[in-house]
TORTOR-866514 format. One line per field, with one value per residue (C-alpha): x, y, z negated. Coordinates in nm, 3 decimals. Last residue first. Example, Ala and Ser with C-alpha at 12.3 -4.5 7.8 and 13.67 -1.06 7.14 Angstrom:
east = c(1.367 | 1.230)
north = c(-0.106 | -0.450)
up = c(-0.714 | -0.780)
END
This chain:
east = c(-10.085 | -9.840 | -10.109 | -10.192 | -9.825 | -9.810 | -10.110 | -9.968 | -9.633 | -9.813 | -10.016 | -9.707 | -9.510 | -9.805 | -9.838 | -9.463 | -9.451 | -9.765 | -9.582 | -9.544 | -9.790 | -10.080 | -10.321 | -10.668 | -10.719 | -11.065 | -10.993 | -10.636 | -10.358 | -10.172 | -9.834 | -9.545 | -9.248 | -9.046 | -9.014 | -8.950 | -8.849 | -9.197 | -9.445 | -9.643 | -9.497 | -9.479 | -9.751 | -9.850 | -10.218 | -10.290 | -10.153 | -10.462 | -10.558 | -10.509 | -10.272 | -10.072 | -10.054 | -9.962 | -9.697 | -9.528 | -9.506 | -9.385 | -9.116 | -9.007 | -8.971 | -8.808 | -8.549 | -8.461 | -8.441 | -8.246 | -8.002 | -7.959 | -7.875 | -8.134 | -8.138 | -8.487 | -8.648 | -8.801 | -9.166 | -9.225 | -9.576 | -9.748 | -9.839 | -9.798 | -9.563 | -9.262 | -9.109 | -9.448 | -9.350 | -9.512 | -9.300 | -9.286 | -9.015 | -9.015 | -8.701 | -8.728 | -8.539 | -8.818 | -9.061 | -8.885 | -8.909 | -9.273 | -9.338 | -9.185 | -9.391 | -9.705 | -9.666 | -9.623 | -9.930 | -10.126 | -10.030 | -9.812 | -9.520 | -9.331 | -9.417 | -9.292 | -8.979 | -8.903 | -8.923 | -8.705 | -8.438 | -8.418 | -8.394 | -8.113 | -7.929 | -7.967 | -7.816 | -7.531 | -7.450 | -7.451 | -7.198 | -6.986 | -6.983 | -7.204 | -7.145 | -7.491 | -7.444 | -7.768 | -7.713 | -8.066 | -8.311 | -8.311 | -8.606 | -8.534 | -8.201 | -8.366 | -8.114 | -7.832 | -7.947 | -7.985 | -7.640 | -7.486 | -7.653 | -7.576 | -7.200 | -7.111 | -7.324 | -7.530 | -7.799 | -8.034 | -8.309 | -8.655 | -8.712 | -8.569 | -8.786 | -9.088 | -9.002 | -8.957 | -9.293 | -9.442 | -9.293 | -9.441 | -9.781 | -9.746 | -9.646 | -9.933 | -10.207 | -10.380 | -10.646 | -10.726)
north = c(-10.144 | -10.013 | -9.801 | -9.622 | -9.528 | -9.403 | -9.178 | -9.045 | -8.968 | -8.796 | -8.580 | -8.495 | -8.390 | -8.186 | -7.998 | -7.944 | -7.801 | -7.594 | -7.415 | -7.383 | -7.662 | -7.708 | -7.427 | -7.450 | -7.098 | -7.070 | -6.794 | -6.897 | -6.654 | -6.896 | -6.744 | -6.985 | -7.142 | -7.411 | -7.749 | -7.955 | -8.315 | -8.464 | -8.200 | -8.046 | -7.697 | -7.487 | -7.240 | -6.886 | -6.803 | -6.968 | -6.657 | -6.462 | -6.230 | -5.875 | -5.932 | -6.216 | -6.061 | -5.718 | -5.873 | -6.035 | -5.707 | -5.511 | -5.763 | -5.812 | -5.438 | -5.358 | -5.633 | -5.556 | -5.177 | -5.205 | -5.456 | -5.255 | -4.932 | -4.666 | -4.343 | -4.401 | -4.465 | -4.811 | -4.908 | -4.768 | -4.652 | -4.620 | -4.367 | -4.516 | -4.392 | -4.596 | -4.330 | -4.235 | -4.220 | -4.211 | -4.261 | -4.519 | -4.508 | -4.862 | -4.976 | -5.353 | -5.592 | -5.589 | -5.675 | -6.011 | -6.093 | -5.978 | -6.219 | -6.505 | -6.440 | -6.370 | -6.686 | -6.896 | -6.739 | -6.803 | -7.167 | -7.400 | -7.175 | -7.276 | -6.955 | -6.734 | -6.950 | -6.900 | -6.523 | -6.549 | -6.751 | -6.500 | -6.210 | -6.384 | -6.451 | -6.083 | -5.991 | -6.239 | -6.073 | -5.738 | -5.873 | -6.007 | -5.661 | -5.588 | -5.498 | -5.402 | -5.028 | -4.837 | -4.574 | -4.582 | -4.718 | -5.093 | -5.308 | -5.331 | -5.492 | -5.825 | -6.051 | -5.825 | -5.858 | -6.236 | -6.284 | -6.062 | -6.262 | -6.600 | -6.539 | -6.818 | -7.062 | -7.289 | -7.027 | -7.147 | -6.884 | -6.998 | -6.754 | -6.465 | -6.547 | -6.562 | -6.223 | -6.070 | -6.216 | -6.057 | -5.721 | -5.766 | -5.828 | -5.513 | -5.308 | -5.451 | -5.422 | -5.732 | -5.960 | -6.310)
up = c(-4.439 | -4.178 | -4.006 | -4.331 | -4.381 | -4.022 | -4.078 | -4.405 | -4.236 | -3.946 | -4.184 | -4.389 | -4.080 | -3.956 | -4.286 | -4.313 | -3.960 | -4.011 | -4.290 | -4.667 | -4.739 | -4.981 | -4.888 | -5.040 | -5.174 | -5.013 | -4.761 | -4.699 | -4.788 | -5.012 | -5.086 | -5.031 | -5.211 | -5.037 | -5.211 | -4.897 | -4.962 | -4.931 | -4.826 | -5.113 | -5.061 | -5.376 | -5.458 | -5.535 | -5.485 | -5.819 | -5.992 | -5.897 | -5.612 | -5.739 | -6.031 | -5.878 | -5.531 | -5.669 | -5.896 | -5.597 | -5.408 | -5.711 | -5.803 | -5.441 | -5.378 | -5.710 | -5.681 | -5.320 | -5.354 | -5.679 | -5.530 | -5.208 | -5.388 | -5.459 | -5.256 | -5.114 | -5.454 | -5.481 | -5.429 | -5.081 | -5.010 | -4.674 | -4.406 | -4.062 | -3.790 | -3.897 | -4.123 | -4.264 | -4.628 | -4.970 | -5.279 | -5.553 | -5.818 | -5.951 | -6.130 | -6.135 | -6.364 | -6.624 | -6.343 | -6.297 | -6.668 | -6.658 | -6.372 | -6.570 | -6.881 | -6.677 | -6.471 | -6.786 | -6.944 | -6.622 | -6.602 | -6.396 | -6.311 | -5.998 | -5.810 | -6.095 | -6.123 | -5.753 | -5.791 | -6.101 | -5.920 | -5.634 | -5.878 | -6.066 | -5.740 | -5.647 | -5.985 | -5.928 | -5.595 | -5.777 | -6.027 | -5.740 | -5.586 | -5.290 | -4.925 | -4.803 | -4.849 | -4.790 | -4.518 | -4.383 | -4.633 | -4.673 | -4.573 | -4.199 | -4.289 | -4.374 | -4.196 | -4.319 | -4.681 | -4.654 | -4.497 | -4.765 | -5.040 | -4.881 | -4.861 | -5.107 | -4.904 | -5.132 | -5.197 | -4.925 | -4.926 | -5.033 | -5.320 | -5.118 | -4.818 | -5.050 | -5.199 | -4.851 | -4.751 | -5.062 | -4.964 | -4.616 | -4.771 | -4.980 | -4.677 | -4.472 | -4.733 | -4.862 | -4.725 | -4.841)
END
């Protein structure tokens, strides 16, 4: 599966947001700082509690889109995510390559984040099919991923989970 660099990066941002550990009360700020390359220069990353809740809602919706088991379910959840977005695309070459940004450059961090992940995720679903979103099959994992394999056969979020599952299956066979 091939998709454009900015769009693929937006999907990776969405997947990171879906898989973030939300147990720490400062998770939103930590996430925003860790992904600071996404925010336009001067974007304030100190959010109000209401803005933190909005980021939490976006994170939950991205995860819900990936967990959906049918196209109608995906569309309902994806449309709920898109309803939170405020797309105002513009072309830029700030990193030396011409590409589109989905959110206006003067938008706050929440708007930039929500719009970027909603648009990136929707592009994957619309262009490549809702089945390209998945949840890791490894015992105890549950991370969301985008299947970029040629034949849409991915089952694990990472090579680590795949290897761990393979070793566990091998050991289970050896015990019997």
